[in-house]
C-alpha positions as CSV (number, residue, x, y, z in Angstrom):
1,X,-56.8,-39.9,27.4
2,X,-55.1,-41.9,24.6
3,X,-56.6,-39.6,22.1
4,X,-55.0,-36.6,23.8
5,X,-51.6,-38.3,24.0
6,X,-51.8,-39.2,20.2
7,X,-52.6,-35.6,19.4
8,X,-49.8,-34.2,21.5
9,X,-47.4,-36.6,19.8
10,X,-48.6,-35.5,16.4
11,X,-48.1,-31.8,17.4
12,X,-44.6,-32.5,18.7
13,X,-43.7,-34.4,15.5
14,X,-45.1,-31.5,13.3
15,X,-43.2,-28.9,15.4
16,X,-40.0,-30.9,15.0
17,X,-40.4,-31.0,11.2
18,X,-41.1,-27.2,11.1
19,X,-38.1,-26.5,13.3
20,X,-35.9,-28.7,11.2
21,X,-37.0,-27.0,8.1
22,X,-36.3,-23.6,9.7
23,X,-32.9,-24.7,10.8
24,X,-32.0,-26.1,7.4
25,X,-33.0,-22.8,5.8
26,X,-30.8,-20.8,8.2
27,X,-27.9,-23.2,7.7
28,X,-28.1,-22.7,3.9
29,X,-28.0,-18.9,4.3
30,X,-25.1,-19.2,6.6
31,X,-23.1,-21.2,4.1
32,X,-23.7,-18.6,1.4
33,X,-22.4,-15.8,3.7
34,X,-19.4,-17.9,4.8
35,X,-18.5,-18.4,1.2
36,X,-17.2,-14.8,1.0
37,X,-14.0,-14.3,2.9
38,X,-13.2,-11.0,4.5
39,X,-9.7,-9.8,3.6
40,X,-8.1,-7.1,5.8
41,X,-6.0,-4.7,3.9
42,X,-3.4,-2.5,5.8
43,X,-2.5,0.8,4.2
44,X,-1.6,4.4,5.2
45,X,-3.4,7.8,5.4
46,X,-0.7,10.4,4.8
47,X,0.7,9.7,1.3
48,X,-1.3,11.8,-1.1
49,X,-2.1,10.8,-3.9
50,X,-1.6,7.1,-3.1
51,X,-3.3,6.6,0.2
52,X,-4.8,9.5,2.2
53,X,-7.9,10.8,3.9
54,X,-10.2,13.3,2.1
55,X,-11.9,16.2,3.8
56,X,-14.6,13.9,5.2
57,X,-12.1,11.5,6.7
58,X,-12.6,8.8,4.0
59,X,-9.7,6.7,2.7
60,X,-9.0,7.6,-0.9
61,X,-6.2,7.6,-3.5
62,X,-4.7,5.4,-6.2
63,X,-3.9,2.6,-3.7
64,X,-7.6,2.4,-2.6
65,X,-9.0,2.6,-6.1
66,X,-6.7,-0.2,-7.3
67,X,-7.7,-2.4,-4.4
68,X,-11.4,-1.6,-4.9
69,X,-11.1,-2.6,-8.5
70,X,-9.4,-5.9,-7.5
71,X,-12.1,-6.5,-5.0
72,X,-14.8,-6.1,-7.6
73,X,-13.2,-8.9,-9.7
74,X,-12.9,-11.3,-6.8
75,X,-16.5,-12.3,-5.6
76,X,-15.0,-14.9,-3.2
77,X,-13.5,-12.0,-1.1
78,X,-14.6,-8.7,0.4
79,X,-11.9,-6.2,1.2
80,X,-11.9,-4.2,4.4
81,X,-9.3,-1.5,5.3
82,X,-7.3,-0.7,8.4
83,X,-4.8,2.2,8.5
84,X,-1.4,2.4,10.1
85,X,1.7,4.4,10.0
86,X,3.9,3.2,7.1
87,X,6.4,1.6,9.4
88,X,3.8,-0.5,11.2
89,X,2.0,-2.0,8.2
90,X,4.4,-4.8,7.7
91,X,4.5,-5.4,11.4
92,X,0.7,-5.9,11.3
93,X,1.2,-8.3,8.4
94,X,3.8,-10.3,10.3
95,X,1.5,-10.4,13.3
96,X,-1.5,-11.7,11.3
97,X,-3.6,-8.6,11.9
98,X,-3.9,-7.9,8.1
99,X,-3.9,-10.1,5.0
100,X,-2.5,-7.6,2.5
101,X,0.0,-4.8,2.9
102,X,-0.5,-1.9,0.5
103,X,1.6,1.2,0.5
104,X,3.6,1.4,-2.8
105,X,6.0,-1.4,-1.6
106,X,9.1,-1.9,-3.6
107,X,10.8,-5.3,-3.5
108,X,14.0,-5.8,-1.5
109,X,16.0,-8.9,-0.5
110,X,15.0,-8.4,3.1
111,X,11.3,-8.1,2.3
112,X,11.4,-11.1,0.0
113,X,12.7,-13.2,2.9
114,X,9.8,-12.3,5.2
115,X,6.8,-11.7,2.9
116,X,5.1,-13.0,-0.3
117,X,4.9,-10.4,-3.1
118,X,2.4,-10.2,-5.9
119,X,4.0,-11.3,-9.1
120,X,2.1,-8.4,-10.9
121,X,3.1,-4.8,-10.2
122,X,0.6,-2.0,-10.3
123,X,2.8,1.1,-10.3
124,X,6.3,2.2,-11.1
125,X,8.3,3.8,-8.3
126,X,11.3,5.6,-9.5
127,X,12.9,7.8,-6.9
128,X,15.0,10.9,-7.6
129,X,17.2,13.2,-5.5
130,X,15.1,16.3,-4.7
131,X,16.6,19.6,-3.6
132,X,15.5,23.3,-3.5
133,X,15.9,24.9,-6.9
134,X,18.4,27.4,-5.7
135,X,20.9,24.7,-4.6
136,X,23.9,24.4,-6.9
137,X,26.1,22.2,-4.8
138,X,24.0,19.0,-5.2
139,X,23.8,17.7,-8.7
140,X,24.1,13.9,-8.2
141,X,24.5,11.2,-5.6
142,X,28.3,11.9,-5.4
143,X,27.5,15.3,-4.0
144,X,25.6,13.9,-1.0
145,X,28.5,12.8,1.4
146,X,28.7,15.3,4.2
147,X,25.2,16.5,3.5
148,X,22.0,15.5,5.4
149,X,19.2,13.7,3.6
150,X,15.6,13.0,4.7
151,X,14.7,9.3,4.5
152,X,11.4,7.5,5.2
153,X,11.9,4.6,7.6
154,X,11.4,1.3,5.8
155,X,11.7,2.6,2.3
156,X,14.0,1.2,-0.4
157,X,15.6,4.6,-0.6
158,X,16.5,4.4,3.1
159,X,17.9,0.9,2.5
160,X,20.0,2.2,-0.4
161,X,21.5,5.1,1.5
162,X,22.2,3.1,4.7
163,X,23.9,0.4,2.7
164,X,26.0,3.0,1.0
165,X,27.1,4.3,4.4
166,X,28.0,0.8,5.6
167,X,30.5,0.5,2.8
168,X,31.7,4.1,2.7
169,X,34.7,5.4,4.5
170,X,34.1,7.8,7.5
171,X,34.9,10.9,5.4
172,X,32.3,9.9,2.7
173,X,29.3,9.3,5.0
174,X,25.9,10.8,4.2
175,X,24.1,12.2,7.2
176,X,20.6,10.9,7.6
177,X,17.4,12.4,8.9
178,X,15.2,9.3,9.4
179,X,11.5,9.8,10.0
180,X,8.4,7.6,10.1
181,X,6.1,9.7,8.1
182,X,6.4,13.4,7.4
183,X,3.7,15.5,5.8
184,X,4.6,17.5,2.6
185,X,4.7,20.8,4.5
186,X,7.2,19.3,7.0
187,X,9.4,18.1,4.2
188,X,9.4,21.5,2.4
189,X,10.0,23.2,5.8
190,X,12.9,20.9,6.5
191,X,14.6,21.7,3.1
192,X,14.0,25.4,3.6
193,X,15.4,25.7,7.1
194,X,18.4,23.4,6.5
195,X,17.2,20.5,8.7
196,X,18.2,18.4,5.7
197,X,19.7,19.2,2.3
198,X,17.9,16.7,0.1
199,X,15.1,14.2,0.0
200,X,13.9,11.5,-2.4
201,X,10.6,10.9,-4.3
202,X,9.2,10.3,-7.8
203,X,8.7,13.0,-10.4
204,X,5.0,12.6,-9.9
205,X,5.4,13.8,-6.3
206,X,7.8,16.6,-7.5
207,X,5.1,17.9,-9.8
208,X,2.6,17.9,-6.9
209,X,4.9,19.6,-4.4
210,X,5.7,22.3,-7.0
211,X,2.1,23.0,-7.6
212,X,1.4,23.3,-3.9
213,X,4.4,25.2,-2.8
214,X,5.3,27.5,-5.8
215,X,7.7,25.6,-8.0
216,X,10.6,25.6,-5.6
217,X,12.0,22.1,-6.0
218,X,14.0,20.2,-8.6
219,X,15.2,16.7,-9.3
220,X,18.9,16.2,-9.9
221,X,21.2,13.5,-11.1
222,X,20.2,9.9,-12.1
223,X,17.3,8.1,-10.3
224,X,18.4,6.6,-7.0
225,X,16.0,3.6,-7.3
226,X,14.1,2.4,-10.3
227,X,11.5,-0.3,-9.4
228,X,7.8,-1.2,-9.3
229,X,5.3,-1.3,-6.6
230,X,3.7,-4.6,-5.4
231,X,1.1,-5.8,-2.9
232,X,2.5,-7.9,-0.1
233,X,1.0,-11.0,1.6
234,X,1.9,-13.3,4.5
235,X,4.4,-16.1,3.5
236,X,2.5,-19.1,2.3
237,X,-0.7,-17.3,1.4
238,X,-0.5,-18.2,-2.3
239,X,-4.2,-18.6,-2.8
240,X,-4.8,-14.9,-2.1
241,X,-1.7,-13.9,-4.0
242,X,-2.7,-15.8,-7.1
243,X,-6.3,-14.4,-7.0
244,X,-5.0,-10.9,-6.7
245,X,-2.5,-11.4,-9.5
246,X,-5.2,-12.7,-11.8
247,X,-7.3,-9.6,-11.0
248,X,-4.3,-7.3,-11.7
249,X,-3.7,-9.0,-15.0
250,X,-7.4,-8.4,-16.0
251,X,-7.1,-4.7,-15.0
252,X,-4.0,-4.3,-17.1
253,X,-5.4,-6.0,-20.1
254,X,-8.6,-4.0,-20.0
255,X,-6.8,-0.7,-19.6
256,X,-8.5,-0.1,-16.3
257,X,-5.3,0.1,-14.3
258,X,-3.9,2.8,-16.6
259,X,-7.2,4.7,-16.3
260,X,-7.0,4.7,-12.5
261,X,-3.3,5.9,-12.6
262,X,-4.2,8.8,-15.0
263,X,-7.2,9.7,-12.8
264,X,-5.4,9.7,-9.5
265,X,-1.8,10.4,-10.4
266,X,-2.1,12.6,-13.5
267,X,-0.1,10.2,-15.7
268,X,0.1,6.5,-16.6
269,X,2.9,5.3,-14.3
270,X,2.0,1.6,-14.5
271,X,4.8,0.8,-16.9
272,X,7.4,3.3,-15.8
273,X,7.9,7.1,-16.0
């Protein structure tokens, strides 16, 4: 009887040692996996060639390529992507649903108050007044009062025009057609049917539109806004911001960022047009 009890105790002790060894091994593996933090990136799907869906429904474009290149340089993070309408990306960032907002964001005083910007830019964003080529009555910003212009909600261009209207007299107002996100064919149709008289985008987009729709648009006057694009983070998230900035500096120094711009955009726009 005593012999049986001793054997059982030995078996229990041995089992405990084996179980402890197994648990220790699992714990170590768990620590390794927890060492890599998942970062949720919020971006859009309707802004070709920056962020859009290919024919298979995959997220592609310059925005995605830059973020993937940053991700490769930061082994402590893994990036996952969630898509939103442009106007909802920063709302998702404010609500803590995403960690990075990525949609060619230009800086503004209001955005600086609410969000943390990367200190490194990754693209220039110079917007021009765009009209149909047969328009002769719009040659600069001074010709826009009394006309209707298409504006993307939340863009720096929209902020510039709306601020102008705040300060302008009633007879100098610019009529605005505000929209969340229009496809390129909707913008061209709006210009053709007189829904609006002008819109705003970079020369890169002008080239793309003219290739797609038969060389029907032109840029007029001086650029409305001349700025750079940044990634945006939640206020206080300096650890992620500094890591991303370091990766962007590496991509610039190696020439990789310029290579991605040329591949996706057709020209190196990382330093300006």
